[in-house]
N, C-alpha and C positions, 0 to 999 in steps of 0.2 A: 191820798189821791182822791179827788172829788168824784162823785158818781156821775156817770154819763146820763144826762137828762135832756129833755126836749126844751127846757127853758120856756121862752115865749113862743116857740113853734108849736102850734096847736094840733095835736094828734089825738084821736079817740078811737076806741075799738068799735067796729060795726056791731049793732045789736044782734044781727042774725048770724047763725052758725054757718049758713050757706054763703059761700063767697060770691061777691059780685065781680063784674068785669072791671079791671083796673083802668082808671081814667088816663093813666100815663102809658103803660105798655100794652093795654087792651087784653091781657090774659085774664081768664076767669078765676082769679085767686085773691081778690082784694078782701082784706079783713079789717082795714083801717080807714079812717076818714081824716083827711088833712084839710084844715081851714086855711084859706089864703090870708096873707098878712093884712090885707085891707078889711078883712072880716065880712066881705060881701058874698062869699060863696064857699063851697066845700066840694071835695072830690074824693071818691072812693079810690084807694090805692092799695097795692100789695106791699108786703114787707120788703121785697127787693127794691122797689122804687122809693120807699121811705128811706132806706139805708143808702142807696146809691144814686138816685136821680133827683130827689128834692133838693132845694137850696140848703136845708139843714144838713142833709146827708153829705152833700159835697163840701160844705164848710167844716164838717166834723169827721172827715175821712180817716185821719190818723187816730182820733179818739175811738172811732168805731172799730178799727182794726185792733187797737189795744184791748178794747172791751172783749172782742171775740177771742183774742189770744188768752186773756185772763180766764174767760169762761171755759175755754178748752183745757187750760191747765187744771182748773177745778174739776171739770168733768173727768179728766184723766186720773186725778187723785182719787176721785170717788168711783172709779171703774165704770163710768158712764160713757156712752158713745159721744165722741167729739163732733162738733159741727164740721160738716164737709165743706171744703173750700174749692171753688172752681175759678181759676184765674184770679185768685186773691179775694173772691167774694164768697160769702156764705151761701149755700144752696137755698132754694126757695122756702122749704119748710123751716129750716133753721133761721131764715131771715125773720119770719113771723115770731119765732121764739125770742130772738134778739130784740125786735121791736117791742114785744110784750114786756121784756125785762126793763128796757129803757122807759117804757110807759109806766110800769109799776114804780120805778125809782123816781120818776117825775111826780107821780101822785103822792108818794111818800114825802118828797121835799116840799110840796105844796101844803100838805097837812102839817108838817113841822113848822113851816113859815107862819101859817095861820095860828097854830098853837102858841108860838113864841110871841106873836103880835097880840094875842088875847091876854097874855100874862103881864103885859106892861100897864 
């Protein structure tokens, strides 16, 4: 099974540890920046909105649910606390962890793609 990544959807971590107000839900918990598809702007967003409100999140809803399910299985096996789900959605702190995992997988895929391109 392929890793869940952002692909062409551009998401980056905010450089500050202090969360900003989310541009979508207006809650003061944004840790991510989403770049619009036209490349003309960006918006601070929280993990909840990245996973469930952005076009990427809505298009990948089943993959996100599967990712969270697999993560909970791994956490259970390692005797770690599972992500809490509220109405089928991971709670806010967990959403940032999930987005961070997808972000890291995306970065890894990009490095592999560049490395494979440089070997040719």
